[in-house]
C-alpha positions as CSV (number, residue, x, y, z in Angstrom):
1,M,-28.2,21.3,19.2
2,C,-26.7,22.2,15.9
3,F,-24.7,19.0,15.7
4,N,-27.1,16.7,17.2
5,W,-28.4,15.6,14.1
6,I,-24.7,14.3,13.0
7,T,-24.0,12.2,16.0
8,A,-27.4,10.6,15.9
9,Q,-27.5,9.4,12.1
10,S,-26.8,5.9,11.7
11,G,-25.2,5.9,7.8
12,N,-24.7,2.8,5.8
13,L,-21.4,3.5,4.9
14,S,-18.7,3.9,7.3
15,L,-15.0,5.3,6.7
16,E,-13.3,2.2,7.9
17,E,-15.6,0.3,5.1
18,C,-14.3,2.8,2.5
19,Y,-10.8,2.1,3.4
20,H,-11.5,-1.5,2.9
21,L,-13.1,-1.3,-0.3
22,A,-10.7,1.3,-1.7
23,K,-7.9,-1.2,-0.8
24,E,-9.6,-4.2,-2.5
25,N,-10.5,-2.5,-5.5
26,Y,-7.0,-0.4,-6.0
27,P,-5.3,-2.1,-9.2
28,M,-2.1,-2.5,-7.4
29,I,-3.9,-5.0,-4.9
30,K,-3.3,-7.7,-7.8
31,K,0.2,-7.4,-7.7
32,M,0.3,-8.9,-4.1
33,D,-0.9,-12.3,-5.7
34,I,1.7,-12.0,-8.4
35,I,4.6,-11.6,-5.9
36,A,3.4,-14.2,-3.6
37,K,3.3,-16.9,-6.7
38,T,6.4,-15.8,-8.1
39,A,8.1,-16.2,-4.6
40,D,6.6,-19.9,-4.1
41,F,8.0,-20.8,-7.8
42,T,11.4,-19.4,-7.0
43,V,11.5,-21.1,-3.5
44,E,10.4,-24.4,-5.2
45,N,12.8,-24.2,-7.8
46,A,15.7,-23.7,-5.4
47,S,14.6,-26.6,-3.3
48,K,14.8,-28.9,-6.3
49,R,18.3,-28.4,-6.4
50,Y,18.5,-30.8,-3.7
51,L,17.4,-33.6,-6.1
52,P,19.4,-35.5,-8.3
53,Q,20.5,-33.6,-11.6
54,I,20.7,-35.6,-14.6
55,S,22.4,-34.8,-17.7
56,F,23.1,-36.4,-21.1
57,S,25.8,-35.8,-23.6
58,G,27.3,-37.3,-26.6
59,Q,30.3,-36.6,-29.0
60,A,31.9,-38.0,-32.2
61,T,35.5,-37.0,-32.9
62,Y,38.1,-37.6,-35.2
63,Q,41.8,-37.4,-33.8
64,S,45.0,-36.6,-36.1
65,Q,46.8,-38.9,-33.8
66,T,46.5,-42.0,-31.0
67,I,48.8,-43.9,-29.0
68,N,51.2,-46.1,-30.6
69,F,51.7,-49.1,-28.1
70,S,54.7,-50.1,-30.4
71,D,56.6,-46.9,-29.7
72,A,55.2,-47.0,-26.2
73,L,56.6,-50.6,-25.4
74,G,59.6,-51.0,-27.7
75,S,60.3,-54.1,-29.2
76,L,58.9,-57.3,-27.4
77,P,60.8,-60.5,-27.1
78,V,58.1,-62.6,-28.7
79,N,56.6,-61.8,-32.0
80,M,53.1,-60.6,-31.4
81,A,50.7,-57.9,-32.8
82,L,50.0,-54.9,-30.5
83,P,46.3,-53.1,-30.6
84,S,45.9,-49.7,-32.2
85,L,43.3,-47.3,-31.4
86,S,40.8,-45.8,-34.2
87,K,41.2,-42.0,-34.8
88,D,37.5,-41.8,-34.8
89,Q,35.9,-42.4,-31.5
90,Y,32.6,-41.9,-30.1
91,K,30.8,-41.5,-26.7
92,I,27.3,-41.4,-25.4
93,Q,27.1,-40.5,-21.7
94,G,24.8,-39.8,-19.0
95,E,25.4,-38.3,-15.4
96,V,23.5,-38.4,-12.4
97,D,24.8,-35.7,-9.7
98,Q,23.6,-35.4,-6.4
99,L,24.4,-32.5,-4.0
100,L,25.5,-33.3,-0.5
101,Y,26.8,-30.0,0.8
102,D,26.5,-26.4,-0.7
103,G,27.5,-24.2,2.3
104,G,23.8,-23.0,2.8
105,K,23.7,-21.4,-0.6
106,I,20.3,-22.9,-1.2
107,R,18.8,-22.3,2.2
108,N,20.3,-18.5,1.9
109,Q,18.6,-18.2,-1.6
110,K,15.1,-19.4,-0.4
111,D,15.5,-17.1,2.6
112,L,16.4,-14.1,0.6
113,T,13.5,-14.9,-1.7
114,K,11.0,-14.9,0.7
115,A,12.5,-11.7,2.4
116,N,12.4,-10.0,-1.1
117,A,8.6,-10.9,-1.7
118,E,7.8,-9.9,1.8
119,L,9.4,-6.4,1.0
120,Q,7.7,-5.9,-2.0
121,T,4.4,-6.8,-0.6
122,Q,5.1,-4.3,2.2
123,N,5.9,-1.4,-0.1
124,I,2.5,-2.3,-2.0
125,E,1.0,-2.1,1.5
126,T,2.7,1.3,1.9
127,N,1.2,2.6,-1.6
128,L,-2.3,1.2,-0.6
129,Y,-2.1,2.9,2.8
130,A,-1.6,6.5,1.1
131,V,-5.0,6.0,-0.4
132,R,-6.7,6.5,2.9
133,Q,-5.6,10.0,3.0
134,R,-7.4,10.8,-0.2
135,I,-10.5,8.9,1.3
136,N,-10.5,11.0,4.3
137,T,-10.5,14.2,2.2
138,I,-13.6,13.0,0.1
139,F,-15.2,11.4,3.0
140,F,-15.2,14.4,5.2
141,S,-16.1,16.8,2.4
142,I,-19.3,14.8,1.8
143,L,-20.0,15.0,5.6
144,L,-19.4,18.6,5.4
145,M,-22.0,19.0,2.5
146,D,-24.6,17.0,4.3
147,S,-24.0,19.3,7.5
148,Q,-24.6,22.3,5.5
149,L,-27.6,21.2,3.7
150,K,-29.2,20.1,7.0
151,Q,-28.4,23.5,8.6
152,N,-29.9,25.2,5.2
153,E,-33.1,23.0,5.9
154,L,-33.1,24.5,9.4
155,N,-32.8,28.0,8.3
156,K,-35.4,27.4,5.6
157,T,-38.0,26.2,8.3
158,N,-37.4,29.3,10.4
159,L,-37.8,31.6,7.2
160,Q,-40.9,29.6,6.2
161,T,-42.5,30.3,9.6
162,Q,-42.2,34.0,9.2
163,I,-43.4,33.8,5.7
164,E,-46.8,32.3,7.0
165,K,-46.9,35.2,9.7
166,T,-46.5,37.7,7.1
167,E,-49.0,36.2,4.8
168,A,-51.6,36.3,7.7
169,A,-50.5,39.8,8.6
170,L,-50.9,40.7,5.0
171,K,-54.3,39.3,4.8
172,Y,-55.6,41.7,7.6
173,G,-53.7,44.7,6.0
174,V,-51.1,45.0,8.6
175,A,-48.0,44.0,6.6
176,Y,-46.7,45.1,3.2
177,R,-46.2,42.9,0.0
178,S,-42.8,43.8,0.0
179,N,-41.9,42.2,3.0
180,L,-43.4,39.0,2.0
181,D,-41.6,39.2,-1.2
182,E,-38.2,39.8,0.6
183,L,-38.8,36.5,2.8
184,K,-39.6,34.6,-0.5
185,A,-36.5,36.1,-2.0
186,E,-34.5,34.9,0.8
187,I,-36.0,31.3,0.5
188,I,-35.0,31.2,-3.1
189,N,-31.3,32.1,-1.9
190,I,-31.3,29.2,0.5
191,D,-32.4,26.8,-2.3
192,M,-29.6,28.3,-4.6
193,M,-27.1,27.4,-1.8
194,S,-28.5,23.9,-1.4
195,T,-28.4,23.4,-5.3
196,E,-24.5,24.0,-5.1
197,Y,-24.0,21.8,-2.0
198,K,-25.9,19.0,-3.6
199,S,-23.9,19.5,-7.0
200,N,-20.5,19.4,-4.9
201,R,-22.0,16.3,-2.8
202,D,-22.9,14.4,-6.0
203,A,-19.3,15.0,-7.3
204,Y,-17.5,13.8,-4.2
205,L,-19.8,10.8,-4.2
206,K,-18.7,9.8,-7.9
207,M,-15.2,10.3,-6.9
208,L,-15.8,7.9,-3.8
209,S,-17.7,5.5,-6.2
210,V,-14.6,5.3,-8.3
211,F,-12.1,4.8,-5.3
212,I,-14.2,1.9,-3.8
213,G,-15.7,0.4,-6.7
214,K,-19.1,0.4,-5.4
215,N,-21.9,3.0,-6.4
216,V,-22.7,5.4,-4.0
217,S,-26.1,7.2,-4.8
218,S,-27.1,10.7,-3.4
219,S,-29.7,8.9,-1.1
220,D,-26.9,7.1,0.5
221,E,-25.8,8.4,4.0
222,L,-22.4,8.2,5.3
223,Q,-21.8,7.0,9.0
224,L,-19.9,9.6,11.1
225,P,-16.6,8.4,12.6
226,D,-16.0,8.4,16.2
227,S,-14.5,11.4,17.4
228,E,-12.1,9.2,20.0
229,V,-8.6,10.3,20.9
230,F,-6.5,7.9,18.9
231,Q,-3.1,6.5,20.0
232,T,0.0,8.3,19.0
233,E,2.1,5.2,18.9
234,M,3.8,4.9,15.2
235,K,2.4,2.2,13.4
236,R,3.0,3.1,9.9
237,P,3.6,0.4,7.3
238,E,6.9,2.4,6.0
239,I,8.4,1.5,9.5
240,K,8.2,-2.1,8.7
241,G,9.4,-1.6,5.2
242,F,12.7,0.0,6.6
243,E,13.2,-2.9,8.7
244,L,12.4,-5.5,6.1
245,Q,15.0,-3.8,3.9
246,K,17.4,-4.2,6.3
247,S,16.8,-7.9,6.9
248,V,17.4,-8.4,3.1
249,Y,20.9,-6.8,3.2
250,D,21.4,-9.2,6.4
251,L,20.6,-12.2,4.2
252,Q,22.7,-10.9,1.5
253,E,25.7,-10.7,3.9
254,S,25.0,-14.3,4.9
255,Q,24.9,-15.4,1.0
256,L,28.4,-13.9,0.9
257,K,29.6,-16.2,3.6
258,S,28.2,-19.2,1.8
259,D,29.7,-18.4,-1.2
260,L,33.1,-18.7,0.4
261,L,32.4,-22.5,1.4
262,P,33.3,-25.6,-0.8
263,Q,30.2,-27.7,-2.6
264,V,30.6,-31.4,-2.2
265,S,28.3,-33.8,-4.5
266,A,28.1,-37.8,-5.3
267,F,28.2,-38.6,-8.8
268,V,27.6,-41.6,-11.3
269,Q,28.7,-41.4,-14.9
270,G,27.5,-44.3,-17.2
271,A,28.7,-44.3,-21.1
272,Y,28.9,-46.2,-24.0
273,G,31.3,-45.8,-27.0
274,R,34.8,-46.5,-28.6
275,P,37.1,-46.7,-27.0
276,T,35.8,-47.9,-23.5
277,L,38.1,-47.3,-20.3
278,N,39.9,-50.2,-21.3
279,I,41.7,-48.5,-24.3
280,I,43.8,-51.4,-25.2
281,E,40.5,-53.3,-26.6
282,N,39.6,-50.9,-29.4
283,K,35.9,-51.9,-29.4
284,F,32.6,-50.3,-28.6
285,G,31.4,-51.1,-25.1
286,P,29.8,-49.5,-22.1
287,W,31.5,-48.6,-18.8
288,F,30.6,-46.3,-15.6
289,I,32.7,-44.1,-13.1
290,A,31.0,-43.3,-9.5
291,G,32.7,-41.0,-6.8
292,I,32.6,-37.7,-5.1
293,R,33.3,-34.4,-6.5
294,F,34.6,-31.5,-4.5
295,N,34.5,-27.8,-5.8
296,W,35.9,-24.6,-3.9
297,S,35.9,-21.7,-5.9
298,L,37.7,-18.6,-3.9
299,E,36.6,-15.9,-6.6
300,S,34.3,-14.3,-4.1
301,L,37.0,-14.0,-1.8
302,Y,38.6,-11.0,-3.5
303,T,35.2,-9.0,-3.5
304,S,33.8,-10.2,0.1
305,S,35.0,-7.3,1.9
306,N,34.0,-4.9,-0.3
307,Q,30.5,-6.4,-0.6
308,K,30.2,-6.4,3.3
309,A,31.2,-2.7,3.2
310,I,28.5,-1.8,0.6
311,L,26.0,-4.0,2.7
312,K,26.7,-2.1,5.7
313,L,26.6,1.3,4.0
314,N,23.2,0.5,2.6
315,R,22.1,-0.3,6.1
316,Q,22.9,2.8,7.2
317,A,21.3,4.6,4.5
318,V,18.0,2.7,5.2
319,D,18.6,3.9,9.1
320,A,19.0,7.7,7.5
321,D,15.7,7.1,5.6
322,K,13.9,5.8,8.7
323,E,15.0,9.0,10.6
324,T,14.0,11.4,8.2
325,F,10.6,9.6,8.0
326,L,10.0,9.7,11.6
327,L,11.3,13.4,11.7
328,N,8.7,14.5,9.1
329,T,5.9,12.4,10.7
330,K,6.7,14.1,14.1
331,L,6.3,17.4,12.3
332,D,3.2,16.6,10.7
333,L,1.9,15.3,14.1
334,T,2.8,18.4,15.8
335,Q,0.7,20.3,13.1
336,Q,-2.1,18.0,13.6
337,D,-1.9,18.7,17.3
338,D,-2.1,22.6,16.8
339,Q,-4.9,22.2,14.4
340,I,-7.0,20.0,16.9
341,K,-6.2,22.4,19.6
342,K,-7.3,25.4,17.3
343,Y,-10.6,23.9,16.3
344,N,-11.4,23.0,19.7
345,E,-10.9,26.5,20.9
346,L,-12.9,27.8,17.7
347,I,-15.8,25.4,18.2
348,Q,-16.0,26.9,21.7
349,Q,-16.4,30.4,20.4
350,D,-18.7,29.4,17.8
351,E,-21.1,28.0,20.7
352,N,-20.7,31.2,22.2
353,A,-21.5,33.1,19.2
354,I,-24.5,30.9,18.4
355,A,-26.0,31.6,21.7
356,L,-25.8,35.4,21.2
357,R,-26.9,35.1,17.7
358,E,-29.7,33.0,18.5
359,S,-31.1,35.5,21.4
360,V,-30.8,38.5,18.7
361,R,-32.8,36.7,16.2
362,K,-35.6,35.6,18.7
363,S,-35.5,39.1,19.8
364,A,-35.9,40.3,16.1
365,E,-38.7,38.1,15.7
366,A,-40.6,39.7,18.3
367,Q,-39.6,43.0,17.0
368,L,-40.9,42.2,13.5
369,S,-44.2,41.1,14.8
370,N,-44.5,44.5,16.7
371,G,-43.2,46.4,13.5
372,V,-40.4,47.7,15.7
373,I,-37.8,46.5,12.7
374,T,-38.1,45.8,9.0
375,T,-38.0,42.4,7.2
376,H,-34.7,43.2,5.8
377,E,-33.2,43.8,9.4
378,Y,-34.7,40.6,10.5
379,I,-33.2,38.7,7.6
380,Q,-29.8,39.9,8.3
381,K,-30.2,39.0,11.9
382,T,-31.1,35.5,10.9
383,N,-28.7,35.2,8.2
384,A,-26.0,36.1,10.8
385,E,-27.1,33.1,13.1
386,N,-27.3,30.8,10.1
387,L,-23.5,31.7,9.4
388,A,-22.4,31.2,12.9
389,R,-24.2,27.7,12.6
390,Q,-22.6,27.0,9.1
391,T,-19.3,28.0,10.8
392,L,-19.6,25.7,13.8
393,I,-20.5,22.8,11.6
394,L,-17.3,23.5,9.4
395,H,-14.9,23.8,12.4
396,Q,-16.7,20.5,14.1
397,I,-15.9,18.6,10.7
398,Q,-12.6,20.1,10.3
399,L,-11.7,19.0,14.0
400,L,-13.0,15.4,13.0
401,Q,-10.8,15.3,10.0
402,A,-7.8,16.5,12.0
403,K,-8.2,13.7,14.4
404,Y,-8.4,11.0,11.7
405,N,-5.4,12.8,10.0
406,Q,-3.7,12.2,13.0
407,K,-4.7,8.5,13.1
408,F,-3.3,8.4,9.3
409,I,-0.1,9.9,10.2
410,T,0.3,7.5,13.3
411,G,-0.7,4.3,11.3
412,N,-3.4,3.6,13.8
């Protein structure tokens, strides 16, 4: 019966709602949108490399020497003037270059950008998930304060009943004023304990309000979470983070392969200047050149094997980090399993102790009415029962928190 009021309450703020609000309110959540937009811009820029690339250039030069056709051709049989080239030359040029084949570099760049963005987002999810542990601590601390306040009220009600009986007995001269005063003093002690519980509750509520970005007043009630048995399958966000990190390394290895492939593009150059392609005519004029350009750099061939070895070592490091994380998580789960087992046993013992303490207290009430025991002795027996009930409440909240710690550890 001690814990029935908890299971019956229908609070207006659930633990899952606190998780959601805390995640939405945490400043780091803003980075997710930034990462997504940055990735979109980067991918879009990479895609634009498939569009024709247009460039313009110009130059004006003065040469110390040009071609001398008289020296090149020698003496001619007829007397005729040979053209000469000006030492000052001018050119304005425009070029359109269209990529035809790049060995998959652009595709790999886009995939790598998306993978890095997903990894960064997952790392933020991991950090946001850690906030749940702090929410658990605050939420269950508030529930504990609520439980202790409720038990205090029950204990106060029992003592108030004895005060009314003692006042009636005092009226007929069969009780002492000191008996009544001792009972009232105990009521004051209970009120002092309630004041401390309320103060602690208000402090926890303020902390919860800061985390979830929503004002939680002292009149608000928290909904008791379900005490169901949770799955132990590992679903922590860190696991996905490890896999995403390895996928980034896989894409970087694919990029190494594309770096070894050639690039082919088509181009058109148009220019105006002096001399033109027909250098014999030393005049200003337009011209154009069109063709296919082939570019194959083997620079990465020297470092490719070492880069692949580095990426392999990086993947092995990620696997080691994952194994370490799973081992530590397994140890934490083992500890929580022991905690759950311990609290279940303690709750059974608490219930047995409460049954005995309640029987002793009821007997003490009859003895007090018949003048067999003193008021002080009765208060001692009442406080012993109250302490047993408070201990049961503490262990019930601790059991529930241990289950949700287990849920947090497994990511369920």
